C-alpha positions in Angstrom: 16.4 18.3 -98.8 19.8 17.8 -100.2 22.6 20.1 -99.1 23.1 21.9 -102.4 19.4 22.7 -102.6 19.2 24.3 -99.1 22.3 26.4 -99.7 21.0 27.7 -103.0 17.6 28.4 -101.4 19.1 30.4 -98.6 21.2 32.4 -101.1 18.2 33.1 -103.3 16.0 34.2 -100.4 18.8 36.3 -99.0 18.9 38.2 -102.3 15.1 38.7 -102.4 14.3 40.0 -99.0 15.5 42.5 -96.4 16.3 39.9 -93.7 19.5 38.0 -93.7 18.9 34.3 -94.7 21.5 31.7 -94.2 21.9 28.0 -93.6 22.0 27.0 -90.0 25.3 26.5 -88.3 25.8 24.5 -85.1 26.3 26.8 -82.1 25.1 29.9 -84.0 23.6 32.5 -81.6 20.1 33.6 -82.6 19.6 37.3 -83.1 16.6 39.4 -84.3 16.4 39.9 -88.0 17.9 36.6 -89.0 16.4 33.8 -90.9 17.9 30.3 -90.7 17.2 27.4 -93.0 18.1 23.8 -91.9 21.0 22.6 -94.0 20.3 19.6 -96.2 20.5 16.2 -94.4 20.7 17.9 -90.9 17.9 18.3 -88.3 18.0 21.8 -86.8 17.2 22.6 -83.2 17.1 25.6 -80.9 18.2 25.5 -77.3 18.8 28.1 -74.5 22.2 28.3 -72.9 22.2 31.0 -70.2 20.8 34.1 -71.7 21.6 33.0 -75.3 19.6 31.0 -77.8 21.6 28.8 -80.0 21.1 26.6 -83.1 22.0 23.0 -83.1 22.4 20.5 -85.9 22.3 16.8 -85.8 22.2 13.6 -87.9 19.7 11.8 -85.8 17.4 9.3 -87.5 15.0 10.6 -90.2 11.5 11.5 -89.1 8.6 11.4 -91.4 11.2 10.0 -93.9 12.9 13.4 -93.8 16.1 15.0 -92.6 15.7 17.9 -91.9 12.3 17.3 -90.3 10.3 20.3 -89.1 8.9 18.1 -86.3 12.4 18.1 -84.7 12.7 21.9 -84.9 9.1 22.4 -83.7 9.7 20.2 -80.6 12.9 22.1 -79.7 11.3 25.5 -80.2 8.3 24.5 -78.0 10.7 23.3 -75.3 12.8 26.5 -75.5 10.2 29.2 -76.0 7.0 27.6 -74.6 3.9 29.7 -75.2 5.9 32.4 -77.1 6.0 30.3 -80.3 4.2 31.1 -83.6 4.8 28.3 -86.0 4.0 28.5 -89.7 3.4 25.4 -91.9 3.7 26.0 -95.6 3.1 23.8 -98.6 4.9 20.4 -98.6 4.5 16.7 -98.9 3.6 14.4 -96.1 2.7 14.9 -92.5 6.0 16.5 -91.2 5.1 19.3 -88.9 1.9 17.7 -87.5 3.4 16.1 -84.4 5.5 19.2 -83.8 2.5 21.4 -84.2 0.8 19.4 -81.4 3.8 19.9 -79.1 3.7 23.7 -79.8 0.0 23.9 -79.1 0.4 21.8 -75.9 3.1 24.4 -74.8 0.6 27.2 -75.4 2.0 28.4 -78.7 0.1 29.0 -82.0 0.2 27.4 -85.4 -0.8 29.0 -88.7 -0.9 27.2 -92.0 -1.1 27.9 -95.7 -4.5 27.3 -97.3 -5.1 24.6 -99.8 -5.9 27.0 -102.7 -2.4 28.6 -102.6 -0.5 25.4 -101.7 1.4 23.6 -104.4 1.3 20.5 -102.2 -1.4 20.2 -99.6 0.2 17.5 -97.5 1.9 19.3 -94.6 -0.7 22.1 -94.0 -3.6 19.7 -94.8 -2.4 17.2 -92.2 -2.0 19.9 -89.5 -5.6 21.1 -90.3 -7.0 17.5 -90.3 -5.4 17.0 -86.8 -7.3 20.2 -85.7 -4.0 21.9 -84.8 -4.2 25.1 -86.9 -5.1 28.2 -85.1 -5.5 30.2 -88.4 -5.4 29.4 -92.1 -4.1 32.0 -94.6 -3.4 32.2 -98.3 0.3 32.4 -99.0 0.1 36.1 -99.9 -1.4 36.9 -96.5 1.1 35.0 -94.3 4.0 37.5 -94.4 1.7 40.5 -93.6 0.2 38.5 -90.7 3.7 37.8 -89.4 4.6 41.5 -89.7 1.4 42.5 -88.0 2.1 40.1 -85.1 5.7 41.3 -84.6 4.5 44.9 -84.8 1.9 44.3 -82.1 4.4 42.6 -79.9 6.9 45.5 -80.2 4.1 48.0 -79.4 3.1 46.0 -76.4 6.7 45.7 -75.2 7.2 49.4 -75.6 4.0 50.2 -73.7 5.0 47.9 -70.9 8.4 49.7 -70.5 6.9 53.2 -70.5 
């Protein structure tokens, strides 16, 4: 994805939703309620430093003919968060995300994908499904409610554990 595209995408998504959406910045501390998009021509990673979780950016070699590649992000997220990962693979060309989904599943995390009927391009989600790495498959319109449901359940469980 070219740099101008990712910047405009982040700006558009920021106007449409309640969560703050921005392009990733190297060293940026991750906080709840933020959404980060990998800047064009940069792989994005997540790493833990002490008690903080930080974004990283790099110009490493293209993977799956892409930079940014979601496989790079998925590997770093699995290494950083282990079984506490829920990855989402949406419509897109090629197989990017498939190897990263395997790493997430191996770490105990979960992977959900967009279904074929609601995908503009079936490549990425289709490859994850073909590799038997999808825990659940949802129509695009059902993914956001599923994410909200899972976050709400986690918050309820965390609250119950503290009481």
